[in-house]
VOTILUM-524727 format. One record per residue: residue in three letters; x, y, z of N, C-alpha, C in turn. Coordinates in Angstrom, 1 decimal, always signed. Layout:
REM VOTILUM-524727
+---------+--------+--------+--------+--------+--------+--------+--------+--------+--------+
! residuo !     nx !     ny !     nz !    cax !    cay !    caz !     cx !     cy !     cz !
+---------+--------+--------+--------+--------+--------+--------+--------+--------+--------+
!     ala !      X !      Y !      Z !      X !      Y !      Z !      X !      Y !      Z !
...
+---------+--------+--------+--------+--------+--------+--------+--------+--------+--------+
//
This chain:
REM VOTILUM-524727
+---------+--------+--------+--------+--------+--------+--------+--------+--------+--------+
! residuo !     nx !     ny !     nz !    cax !    cay !    caz !     cx !     cy !     cz !
+---------+--------+--------+--------+--------+--------+--------+--------+--------+--------+
!     met !   -8.1 !  -25.5 !  -12.8 !   -7.0 !  -24.6 !  -13.1 !   -7.5 !  -23.5 !  -14.0 !
!     ala !   -7.1 !  -22.3 !  -13.6 !   -7.5 !  -21.1 !  -14.3 !   -6.9 !  -21.0 !  -15.7 !
!     val !   -7.6 !  -20.5 !  -16.7 !   -7.1 !  -20.3 !  -18.0 !   -6.4 !  -18.9 !  -18.0 !
!     val !   -5.2 !  -18.9 !  -18.4 !   -4.4 !  -17.7 !  -18.4 !   -4.0 !  -17.4 !  -19.9 !
!     val !   -4.2 !  -16.1 !  -20.3 !   -3.9 !  -15.7 !  -21.6 !   -2.4 !  -15.4 !  -21.6 !
!     val !   -1.6 !  -16.1 !  -22.5 !   -0.2 !  -15.9 !  -22.5 !   +0.3 !  -15.5 !  -23.9 !
!     ala !   +1.4 !  -14.9 !  -24.0 !   +2.0 !  -14.5 !  -25.3 !   +3.2 !  -15.4 !  -25.5 !
!     phe !   +3.3 !  -16.0 !  -26.7 !   +4.4 !  -16.8 !  -27.0 !   +5.3 !  -16.0 !  -27.9 !
!     thr !   +6.6 !  -16.0 !  -27.6 !   +7.5 !  -15.2 !  -28.3 !   +8.5 !  -16.0 !  -29.0 !
!     lys !   +8.7 !  -15.8 !  -30.3 !   +9.7 !  -16.5 !  -31.1 !  +10.9 !  -15.6 !  -31.1 !
!     lys !  +12.0 !  -16.0 !  -30.5 !  +13.1 !  -15.2 !  -30.2 !  +13.8 !  -14.6 !  -31.5 !
!     pro !  +14.1 !  -15.4 !  -32.5 !  +14.9 !  -14.9 !  -33.6 !  +14.3 !  -13.7 !  -34.3 !
!     thr !  +13.0 !  -13.8 !  -34.6 !  +12.4 !  -12.7 !  -35.4 !  +11.6 !  -11.7 !  -34.5 !
!     gly !  +11.4 !  -12.1 !  -33.2 !  +10.6 !  -11.2 !  -32.4 !   +9.1 !  -11.3 !  -32.6 !
!     phe !   +8.7 !  -12.3 !  -33.4 !   +7.3 !  -12.6 !  -33.7 !   +6.5 !  -12.9 !  -32.4 !
!     ser !   +5.3 !  -12.4 !  -32.2 !   +4.6 !  -12.6 !  -31.0 !   +3.1 !  -13.0 !  -31.4 !
!     met !   +2.5 !  -14.0 !  -30.7 !   +1.1 !  -14.3 !  -30.9 !   +0.5 !  -14.7 !  -29.6 !
!     arg !   -0.8 !  -14.6 !  -29.5 !   -1.5 !  -14.8 !  -28.2 !   -2.2 !  -16.2 !  -28.3 !
!     arg !   -2.2 !  -17.0 !  -27.2 !   -2.8 !  -18.2 !  -27.2 !   -3.5 !  -18.4 !  -25.8 !
!     glu !   -4.4 !  -19.3 !  -25.7 !   -5.0 !  -19.5 !  -24.4 !   -4.7 !  -20.9 !  -23.7 !
!     asp !   -3.4 !  -21.3 !  -24.0 !   -3.0 !  -22.5 !  -23.3 !   -1.5 !  -22.2 !  -22.9 !
!     ser !   -1.0 !  -23.1 !  -22.1 !   +0.4 !  -23.0 !  -21.7 !   +1.2 !  -24.2 !  -22.1 !
!     leu !   +1.6 !  -24.3 !  -23.4 !   +2.3 !  -25.4 !  -23.9 !   +3.8 !  -25.3 !  -23.7 !
!     ser !   +4.5 !  -24.7 !  -24.6 !   +5.9 !  -24.6 !  -24.5 !   +6.4 !  -23.2 !  -24.8 !
!     trp !   +7.5 !  -23.0 !  -25.5 !   +8.1 !  -21.7 !  -25.8 !   +8.4 !  -21.0 !  -24.5 !
!     ser !   +8.8 !  -19.8 !  -24.7 !   +9.1 !  -18.9 !  -23.5 !   +7.8 !  -18.2 !  -23.2 !
!     leu !   +7.2 !  -18.4 !  -22.0 !   +6.0 !  -17.8 !  -21.6 !   +6.2 !  -16.4 !  -21.1 !
!     lys !   +5.4 !  -15.5 !  -21.5 !   +5.4 !  -14.1 !  -21.0 !   +3.9 !  -13.9 !  -20.6 !
!     val !   +3.6 !  -13.9 !  -19.3 !   +2.3 !  -13.7 !  -18.9 !   +2.0 !  -12.2 !  -18.8 !
!     lys !   +0.9 !  -11.8 !  -19.4 !   +0.5 !  -10.4 !  -19.5 !   -0.3 !  -10.0 !  -18.2 !
!     asn !   +0.1 !   -8.9 !  -17.6 !   -0.6 !   -8.3 !  -16.5 !   -0.7 !   -9.2 !  -15.3 !
!     trp !   +0.1 !  -10.2 !  -15.1 !   +0.1 !  -11.0 !  -13.9 !   +1.5 !  -11.1 !  -13.3 !
!     ser !   +1.6 !  -11.0 !  -12.0 !   +2.9 !  -11.1 !  -11.4 !   +3.1 !  -12.6 !  -11.1 !
!     tyr !   +4.3 !  -13.0 !  -10.9 !   +4.6 !  -14.4 !  -10.6 !   +3.8 !  -14.9 !   -9.4 !
!     ala !   +3.7 !  -14.1 !   -8.4 !   +3.0 !  -14.5 !   -7.1 !   +1.5 !  -14.6 !   -7.4 !
!     gln !   +0.9 !  -13.7 !   -8.2 !   -0.5 !  -13.8 !   -8.5 !   -0.8 !  -15.1 !   -9.3 !
!     leu !   +0.1 !  -15.5 !  -10.2 !   -0.1 !  -16.7 !  -10.9 !   +0.0 !  -17.9 !  -10.0 !
!     ala !   +1.0 !  -17.9 !   -9.1 !   +1.2 !  -19.0 !   -8.2 !   +0.0 !  -19.1 !   -7.3 !
!     met !   -0.6 !  -18.1 !   -6.9 !   -1.8 !  -18.2 !   -6.0 !   -3.0 !  -18.8 !   -6.7 !
!     gln !   -3.0 !  -18.7 !   -8.0 !   -4.1 !  -19.2 !   -8.8 !   -4.1 !  -20.7 !   -8.8 !
!     asp !   -3.0 !  -21.3 !   -8.7 !   -2.9 !  -22.8 !   -8.8 !   -1.8 !  -23.3 !   -7.9 !
!     ser !   -2.1 !  -24.1 !   -6.9 !   -1.1 !  -24.6 !   -6.0 !   +0.0 !  -25.4 !   -6.6 !
!     glu !   -0.4 !  -26.1 !   -7.7 !   +0.6 !  -26.9 !   -8.4 !   +1.6 !  -25.9 !   -9.1 !
!     leu !   +1.2 !  -24.8 !   -9.6 !   +2.1 !  -23.8 !  -10.1 !   +3.0 !  -23.2 !   -9.1 !
!     leu !   +2.4 !  -23.0 !   -7.9 !   +3.2 !  -22.5 !   -6.7 !   +4.3 !  -23.5 !   -6.4 !
!     ile !   +4.0 !  -24.8 !   -6.3 !   +5.0 !  -25.8 !   -6.0 !   +6.1 !  -25.8 !   -7.1 !
!     ala !   +5.7 !  -25.8 !   -8.3 !   +6.7 !  -25.8 !   -9.4 !   +7.5 !  -24.5 !   -9.4 !
!     ser !   +6.9 !  -23.4 !   -9.1 !   +7.7 !  -22.1 !   -9.0 !   +8.6 !  -22.2 !   -7.8 !
!     thr !   +8.2 !  -22.7 !   -6.7 !   +9.1 !  -22.8 !   -5.6 !  +10.3 !  -23.7 !   -5.9 !
!     phe !  +10.1 !  -24.9 !   -6.5 !  +11.2 !  -25.7 !   -6.8 !  +12.1 !  -25.1 !   -7.8 !
!     lys !  +11.5 !  -24.3 !   -8.8 !  +12.3 !  -23.7 !   -9.8 !  +13.3 !  -22.7 !   -9.1 !
!     val !  +12.7 !  -21.9 !   -8.2 !  +13.6 !  -20.9 !   -7.4 !  +14.6 !  -21.6 !   -6.6 !
!     leu !  +14.2 !  -22.7 !   -5.9 !  +15.1 !  -23.4 !   -5.0 !  +16.2 !  -24.2 !   -5.9 !
!     gly !  +15.9 !  -24.4 !   -7.1 !  +16.8 !  -25.1 !   -8.0 !  +18.0 !  -24.2 !   -8.4 !
!     asp !  +17.8 !  -22.9 !   -8.2 !  +18.9 !  -22.0 !   -8.4 !  +19.8 !  -21.9 !   -7.1 !
!     lys !  +21.0 !  -22.4 !   -7.2 !  +21.8 !  -22.6 !   -6.0 !  +22.0 !  -21.3 !   -5.2 !
!     met !  +22.2 !  -20.2 !   -5.9 !  +22.4 !  -18.9 !   -5.3 !  +21.2 !  -18.4 !   -4.6 !
!     ala !  +20.0 !  -18.6 !   -5.2 !  +18.7 !  -18.2 !   -4.6 !  +18.5 !  -19.1 !   -3.3 !
!     cys !  +18.8 !  -20.3 !   -3.4 !  +18.7 !  -21.2 !   -2.3 !  +19.6 !  -20.8 !   -1.1 !
!     asn !  +20.9 !  -20.5 !   -1.5 !  +21.8 !  -20.1 !   -0.5 !  +21.4 !  -18.7 !   +0.1 !
!     leu !  +20.8 !  -17.9 !   -0.6 !  +20.3 !  -16.6 !   -0.1 !  +19.2 !  -16.8 !   +0.9 !
!     leu !  +18.3 !  -17.7 !   +0.6 !  +17.2 !  -18.1 !   +1.5 !  +17.7 !  -18.6 !   +2.8 !
!     val !  +18.7 !  -19.6 !   +2.7 !  +19.3 !  -20.2 !   +3.9 !  +20.0 !  -19.1 !   +4.7 !
!     ala !  +20.8 !  -18.3 !   +4.0 !  +21.5 !  -17.2 !   +4.7 !  +20.6 !  -16.3 !   +5.4 !
!     ser !  +19.4 !  -16.0 !   +4.9 !  +18.5 !  -15.1 !   +5.5 !  +17.9 !  -15.6 !   +6.8 !
!     ala !  +18.0 !  -16.9 !   +7.0 !  +17.5 !  -17.5 !   +8.2 !  +18.4 !  -17.4 !   +9.4 !
!     ser !  +19.5 !  -16.7 !   +9.2 !  +20.4 !  -16.4 !  +10.4 !  +19.7 !  -15.5 !  +11.3 !
!     asp !  +20.2 !  -15.2 !  +12.5 !  +19.6 !  -14.4 !  +13.5 !  +19.3 !  -13.0 !  +13.0 !
!     thr !  +20.2 !  -12.4 !  +12.2 !  +20.1 !  -11.0 !  +11.8 !  +19.5 !  -10.9 !  +10.4 !
!     gly !  +19.4 !  -11.9 !   +9.7 !  +18.9 !  -11.8 !   +8.3 !  +20.1 !  -11.6 !   +7.4 !
!     val !  +19.8 !  -11.1 !   +6.2 !  +20.9 !  -10.8 !   +5.2 !  +20.9 !   -9.3 !   +4.8 !
!     his !  +22.1 !   -8.7 !   +4.9 !  +22.2 !   -7.4 !   +4.5 !  +22.6 !   -7.4 !   +3.0 !
!     pro !  +22.0 !   -6.7 !   +2.1 !  +22.2 !   -6.8 !   +0.6 !  +23.7 !   -6.7 !   +0.2 !
!     ile !  +24.4 !   -5.6 !   +0.7 !  +25.7 !   -5.4 !   +0.3 !  +26.7 !   -6.5 !   +0.7 !
!     ala !  +26.5 !   -6.9 !   +2.0 !  +27.4 !   -8.0 !   +2.5 !  +27.1 !   -9.3 !   +1.8 !
!     ala !  +25.8 !   -9.6 !   +1.5 !  +25.5 !  -10.8 !   +0.8 !  +26.0 !  -10.8 !   -0.6 !
!     met !  +25.9 !   -9.7 !   -1.3 !  +26.4 !   -9.6 !   -2.7 !  +27.9 !   -9.9 !   -2.7 !
!     lys !  +28.7 !   -9.3 !   -1.8 !  +30.1 !   -9.6 !   -1.7 !  +30.4 !  -11.0 !   -1.4 !
!     lys !  +29.7 !  -11.5 !   -0.3 !  +30.0 !  -12.9 !   +0.1 !  +29.7 !  -13.9 !   -1.0 !
!     met !  +28.6 !  -13.7 !   -1.7 !  +28.1 !  -14.7 !   -2.7 !  +28.8 !  -14.4 !   -4.1 !
!     ala !  +29.5 !  -13.3 !   -4.2 !  +30.2 !  -12.9 !   -5.4 !  +29.2 !  -12.8 !   -6.6 !
!     leu !  +28.1 !  -12.0 !   -6.3 !  +27.0 !  -11.8 !   -7.3 !  +27.0 !  -10.3 !   -7.6 !
!     thr !  +26.7 !  -10.1 !   -8.9 !  +26.5 !   -8.7 !   -9.3 !  +25.2 !   -8.2 !   -8.6 !
!     arg !  +25.0 !   -6.9 !   -8.7 !  +23.8 !   -6.3 !   -8.1 !  +22.6 !   -6.8 !   -8.8 !
!     lys !  +22.6 !   -6.9 !  -10.1 !  +21.5 !   -7.4 !  -10.9 !  +21.2 !   -8.9 !  -10.5 !
!     gln !  +22.2 !   -9.7 !  -10.5 !  +22.1 !  -11.1 !  -10.1 !  +21.4 !  -11.3 !   -8.7 !
!     phe !  +22.0 !  -10.5 !   -7.8 !  +21.5 !  -10.6 !   -6.4 !  +20.0 !  -10.2 !   -6.3 !
!     tyr !  +19.7 !   -9.0 !   -6.9 !  +18.3 !   -8.5 !   -6.7 !  +17.3 !   -9.3 !   -7.6 !
!     ser !  +17.7 !   -9.9 !   -8.7 !  +16.8 !  -10.8 !   -9.4 !  +16.4 !  -12.0 !   -8.7 !
!     arg !  +17.4 !  -12.6 !   -8.0 !  +17.1 !  -13.8 !   -7.1 !  +16.3 !  -13.4 !   -5.9 !
!     leu !  +16.6 !  -12.2 !   -5.4 !  +15.8 !  -11.7 !   -4.2 !  +14.4 !  -11.5 !   -4.6 !
!     ala !  +14.2 !  -10.9 !   -5.8 !  +12.8 !  -10.6 !   -6.3 !  +12.0 !  -11.9 !   -6.4 !
!     arg !  +12.6 !  -13.0 !   -6.9 !  +11.9 !  -14.3 !   -7.1 !  +11.5 !  -14.8 !   -5.7 !
!     leu !  +12.4 !  -14.7 !   -4.7 !  +12.1 !  -15.2 !   -3.4 !  +11.0 !  -14.3 !   -2.7 !
!     lys !  +11.0 !  -13.0 !   -3.0 !  +10.0 !  -12.1 !   -2.4 !   +8.7 !  -12.4 !   -3.1 !
!     lys !   +8.6 !  -12.6 !   -4.4 !   +7.3 !  -12.9 !   -5.0 !   +6.7 !  -14.1 !   -4.6 !
!     leu !   +7.5 !  -15.1 !   -4.2 !   +6.9 !  -16.4 !   -3.7 !   +6.7 !  -16.3 !   -2.2 !
!     lys !   +6.9 !  -15.1 !   -1.6 !   +6.7 !  -14.8 !   -0.2 !   +7.6 !  -15.8 !   +0.7 !
!     leu !   +8.8 !  -16.0 !   +0.3 !   +9.7 !  -16.8 !   +1.1 !  +10.6 !  -15.9 !   +1.9 !
!     ile !  +10.7 !  -14.6 !   +1.5 !  +11.6 !  -13.7 !   +2.1 !  +11.0 !  -12.3 !   +2.1 !
!     lys !  +11.3 !  -11.5 !   +3.1 !  +10.7 !  -10.1 !   +3.2 !  +11.8 !   -9.2 !   +3.8 !
!     lys !  +11.6 !   -7.9 !   +3.6 !  +12.5 !   -6.9 !   +4.1 !  +12.1 !   -6.4 !   +5.5 !
!     met !  +13.0 !   -6.4 !   +6.4 !  +12.8 !   -5.9 !   +7.7 !  +14.0 !   -4.9 !   +8.0 !
!     gly !  +13.7 !   -3.6 !   +8.0 !  +14.8 !   -2.6 !   +8.2 !  +15.7 !   -2.7 !   +7.0 !
!     glu !  +16.9 !   -2.8 !   +7.2 !  +17.9 !   -2.9 !   +6.1 !  +18.1 !   -4.3 !   +5.6 !
!     asn !  +17.7 !   -5.3 !   +6.4 !  +18.0 !   -6.7 !   +6.1 !  +16.8 !   -7.4 !   +5.6 !
!     tyr !  +17.1 !   -8.5 !   +4.9 !  +16.1 !   -9.4 !   +4.4 !  +16.0 !  -10.7 !   +5.3 !
!     val !  +14.8 !  -11.0 !   +5.7 !  +14.6 !  -12.2 !   +6.6 !  +13.6 !  -13.1 !   +6.0 !
!     pro !  +13.6 !  -14.3 !   +6.3 !  +12.6 !  -15.3 !   +5.8 !  +11.2 !  -15.0 !   +6.4 !
!     thr !  +10.2 !  -15.3 !   +5.6 !   +8.8 !  -15.3 !   +6.2 !   +8.7 !  -16.6 !   +6.9 !
!     leu !   +7.5 !  -16.8 !   +7.5 !   +7.2 !  -18.1 !   +8.1 !   +7.3 !  -19.2 !   +7.1 !
!     gln !   +6.8 !  -19.0 !   +5.9 !   +6.8 !  -20.0 !   +4.8 !   +8.3 !  -20.3 !   +4.5 !
!     gly !   +9.1 !  -19.2 !   +4.4 !  +10.5 !  -19.4 !   +4.1 !  +11.2 !  -20.2 !   +5.2 !
!     leu !  +10.9 !  -20.0 !   +6.4 !  +11.5 !  -20.7 !   +7.5 !  +11.1 !  -22.2 !   +7.4 !
!     leu !   +9.8 !  -22.4 !   +7.1 !   +9.4 !  -23.8 !   +7.0 !  +10.1 !  -24.5 !   +5.8 !
!     val !  +10.4 !  -23.8 !   +4.8 !  +11.2 !  -24.4 !   +3.7 !  +12.6 !  -24.7 !   +4.1 !
!     val !  +13.2 !  -23.7 !   +4.8 !  +14.6 !  -23.9 !   +5.2 !  +14.7 !  -25.0 !   +6.3 !
!     asn !  +13.8 !  -25.0 !   +7.2 !  +14.0 !  -25.9 !   +8.4 !  +13.4 !  -27.3 !   +8.1 !
!     asn !  +12.5 !  -27.5 !   +7.1 !  +11.9 !  -28.8 !   +6.9 !  +12.1 !  -29.4 !   +5.5 !
!     leu !  +11.8 !  -28.6 !   +4.5 !  +11.9 !  -29.1 !   +3.1 !  +13.4 !  -29.3 !   +2.7 !
!     leu !  +14.2 !  -28.4 !   +2.9 !  +15.6 !  -28.5 !   +2.4 !  +16.4 !  -29.6 !   +3.1 !
!     pro !  +16.2 !  -29.8 !   +4.5 !  +16.9 !  -30.9 !   +5.1 !  +16.4 !  -32.2 !   +4.6 !
!     met !  +15.1 !  -32.3 !   +4.4 !  +14.5 !  -33.6 !   +3.9 !  +15.0 !  -33.9 !   +2.5 !
!     met !  +15.1 !  -32.9 !   +1.7 !  +15.6 !  -33.1 !   +0.3 !  +17.0 !  -33.5 !   +0.4 !
!     arg !  +17.8 !  -32.9 !   +1.2 !  +19.2 !  -33.2 !   +1.4 !  +19.4 !  -34.7 !   +1.8 !
!     glu !  +18.6 !  -35.1 !   +2.8 !  +18.7 !  -36.5 !   +3.3 !  +18.3 !  -37.5 !   +2.3 !
!     ile !  +17.3 !  -37.2 !   +1.5 !  +16.8 !  -38.1 !   +0.4 !  +18.0 !  -38.2 !   -0.6 !
!     ile !  +18.6 !  -37.2 !   -1.0 !  +19.7 !  -37.2 !   -2.0 !  +20.9 !  -38.0 !   -1.4 !
!     glu !  +21.2 !  -37.7 !   -0.2 !  +22.4 !  -38.4 !   +0.4 !  +22.1 !  -39.9 !   +0.7 !
!     ser !  +20.8 !  -40.3 !   +0.8 !  +20.5 !  -41.7 !   +1.0 !  +19.9 !  -42.3 !   -0.2 !
!     arg !  +20.3 !  -41.8 !   -1.4 !  +19.7 !  -42.3 !   -2.6 !  +19.9 !  -43.7 !   -2.9 !
!     trp !  +21.1 !  -44.2 !   -2.7 !  +21.4 !  -45.6 !   -3.0 !  +20.6 !  -46.5 !   -2.0 !
!     lys !  +20.4 !  -46.1 !   -0.8 !  +19.6 !  -46.9 !   +0.2 !  +18.2 !  -46.9 !   -0.2 !
!     ile !  +17.7 !  -45.8 !   -0.6 !  +16.3 !  -45.7 !   -1.1 !  +16.0 !  -46.5 !   -2.3 !
!     asp !  +17.0 !  -46.5 !   -3.3 !  +16.9 !  -47.3 !   -4.5 !  +16.9 !  -48.8 !   -4.1 !
!     ser !  +17.7 !  -49.2 !   -3.2 !  +17.7 !  -50.6 !   -2.8 !  +16.4 !  -51.0 !   -2.1 !
!     ile !  +15.9 !  -50.2 !   -1.3 !  +14.6 !  -50.5 !   -0.6 !  +13.5 !  -50.6 !   -1.7 !
!     asp !  +13.5 !  -49.7 !   -2.6 !  +12.5 !  -49.7 !   -3.7 !  +12.5 !  -51.0 !   -4.5 !
!     lys !  +13.7 !  -51.5 !   -4.8 !  +13.8 !  -52.7 !   -5.5 !  +13.3 !  -53.9 !   -4.7 !
!     leu !  +13.6 !  -53.9 !   -3.3 !  +13.1 !  -54.9 !   -2.5 !  +11.6 !  -54.9 !   -2.3 !
!     met !  +11.0 !  -53.7 !   -2.3 !   +9.5 !  -53.6 !   -2.2 !   +8.8 !  -54.1 !   -3.4 !
!     thr !   +9.4 !  -54.0 !   -4.6 !   +8.8 !  -54.6 !   -5.8 !   +9.1 !  -56.0 !   -6.0 !
!     asp !  +10.1 !  -56.6 !   -5.3 !  +10.5 !  -58.0 !   -5.5 !   +9.5 !  -58.8 !   -4.7 !
!     lys !   +8.9 !  -59.8 !   -5.4 !   +7.9 !  -60.7 !   -4.8 !   +8.5 !  -61.7 !   -3.7 !
!     glu !   +9.8 !  -61.9 !   -3.8 !  +10.5 !  -62.9 !   -2.9 !  +10.6 !  -62.4 !   -1.5 !
!     phe !  +10.5 !  -61.1 !   -1.2 !  +10.6 !  -60.5 !   +0.1 !   +9.2 !  -60.2 !   +0.6 !
!     thr !   +9.0 !  -60.6 !   +1.9 !   +7.7 !  -60.2 !   +2.5 !   +7.9 !  -58.8 !   +3.1 !
!     asn !   +6.8 !  -58.2 !   +3.5 !   +6.8 !  -56.9 !   +4.1 !   +7.6 !  -56.9 !   +5.4 !
!     ser !   +7.5 !  -57.9 !   +6.2 !   +8.3 !  -58.0 !   +7.4 !   +9.8 !  -58.0 !   +7.1 !
!     his !  +10.2 !  -58.7 !   +6.1 !  +11.7 !  -58.7 !   +5.7 !  +12.1 !  -57.3 !   +5.3 !
!     val !  +11.2 !  -56.7 !   +4.5 !  +11.5 !  -55.3 !   +4.0 !  +11.6 !  -54.3 !   +5.1 !
!     glu !  +10.7 !  -54.5 !   +6.1 !  +10.7 !  -53.6 !   +7.2 !  +12.0 !  -53.7 !   +8.0 !
!     glu !  +12.5 !  -55.0 !   +8.2 !  +13.8 !  -55.2 !   +8.9 !  +14.9 !  -54.5 !   +8.2 !
!     ile !  +14.9 !  -54.6 !   +6.8 !  +16.0 !  -54.0 !   +6.0 !  +15.9 !  -52.5 !   +6.1 !
!     ile !  +14.7 !  -51.9 !   +6.1 !  +14.5 !  -50.5 !   +6.2 !  +15.0 !  -50.0 !   +7.6 !
!     asp !  +14.7 !  -50.8 !   +8.6 !  +15.2 !  -50.4 !  +10.0 !  +16.7 !  -50.4 !  +10.0 !
!     thr !  +17.3 !  -51.4 !   +9.3 !  +18.8 !  -51.4 !   +9.3 !  +19.4 !  -50.3 !   +8.5 !
!     leu !  +18.9 !  -50.1 !   +7.3 !  +19.5 !  -49.1 !   +6.3 !  +19.2 !  -47.7 !   +6.8 !
!     leu !  +18.1 !  -47.4 !   +7.3 !  +17.7 !  -46.1 !   +7.6 !  +17.6 !  -45.8 !   +9.2 !
!     arg !  +18.4 !  -46.6 !   +9.9 !  +18.5 !  -46.4 !  +11.4 !  +18.9 !  -45.0 !  +11.7 !
!     gly !  +18.2 !  -44.3 !  +12.5 !  +18.5 !  -42.9 !  +12.9 !  +18.2 !  -41.8 !  +11.9 !
!     ser !  +17.5 !  -42.2 !  +10.9 !  +17.2 !  -41.3 !   +9.8 !  +15.7 !  -40.8 !   +9.9 !
!     ala !  +15.4 !  -39.6 !   +9.6 !  +14.1 !  -39.1 !   +9.6 !  +13.3 !  -39.7 !   +8.4 !
!     leu !  +14.0 !  -40.2 !   +7.5 !  +13.3 !  -40.9 !   +6.3 !  +12.7 !  -42.2 !   +6.7 !
!     arg !  +13.2 !  -42.9 !   +7.7 !  +12.7 !  -44.2 !   +8.1 !  +11.2 !  -44.2 !   +8.3 !
!     lys !  +10.7 !  -43.3 !   +9.1 !   +9.3 !  -43.2 !   +9.4 !   +8.5 !  -43.0 !   +8.1 !
!     glu !   +8.9 !  -42.2 !   +7.2 !   +8.2 !  -41.9 !   +6.0 !   +8.2 !  -43.1 !   +5.1 !
!     val !   +9.3 !  -43.8 !   +5.0 !   +9.4 !  -45.0 !   +4.1 !   +8.6 !  -46.1 !   +4.7 !
!     leu !   +8.5 !  -46.3 !   +6.0 !   +7.7 !  -47.3 !   +6.6 !   +6.2 !  -47.0 !   +6.3 !
!     ser !   +5.8 !  -45.7 !   +6.4 !   +4.4 !  -45.4 !   +6.1 !   +4.0 !  -45.6 !   +4.7 !
!     ile !   +5.0 !  -45.4 !   +3.8 !   +4.7 !  -45.7 !   +2.3 !   +4.6 !  -47.3 !   +2.2 !
!     leu !   +5.4 !  -48.0 !   +2.9 !   +5.3 !  -49.5 !   +2.8 !   +4.0 !  -50.0 !   +3.3 !
!     gln !   +3.5 !  -49.4 !   +4.4 !   +2.2 !  -49.7 !   +5.0 !   +1.1 !  -49.4 !   +4.0 !
!     lys !   +1.1 !  -48.3 !   +3.3 !   +0.1 !  -48.0 !   +2.3 !   +0.1 !  -48.9 !   +1.1 !
!     ala !   +1.3 !  -49.4 !   +0.8 !   +1.4 !  -50.3 !   -0.4 !   +0.8 !  -51.7 !   -0.1 !
!     glu !   +0.6 !  -52.1 !   +1.1 !   +0.1 !  -53.4 !   +1.5 !   -1.2 !  -53.6 !   +1.0 !
+---------+--------+--------+--------+--------+--------+--------+--------+--------+--------+
//
């Protein structure tokens, strides 16, 4: 991991000091864009992507951009009930992570953005919607009374027709 010089800012007094680690406080990275930092460390890129997707409006903006025509800024601001600043700050975060780009007047997702919209978001939604089933399977996997064949049968029953079924079964196979 690259060492980045950051400035820690203490908000009440405006006091600022430089350090060569990234512990806490509010980080202000000097002379680095969000995307440049993310490219330095894939773990930081993953964290940055989840942070942006954790913002409901930014996530909605990314999903809306995946439509056939993309997103027109004025129409999107009105539809999402965002101020100009709110809209463009979310858009800037998506652009810095290369999830969205401008084509003509509209904003459209990049290939990476489409992969997030078409694969990551549906998988996350399915995991959240199946949370109680996954919790039950997790408890069965750690319980010594159930053999792997019994757990596999229960997984087949609980996750029938789910894309998670294959993933959970592969995790069970690795645990053996």
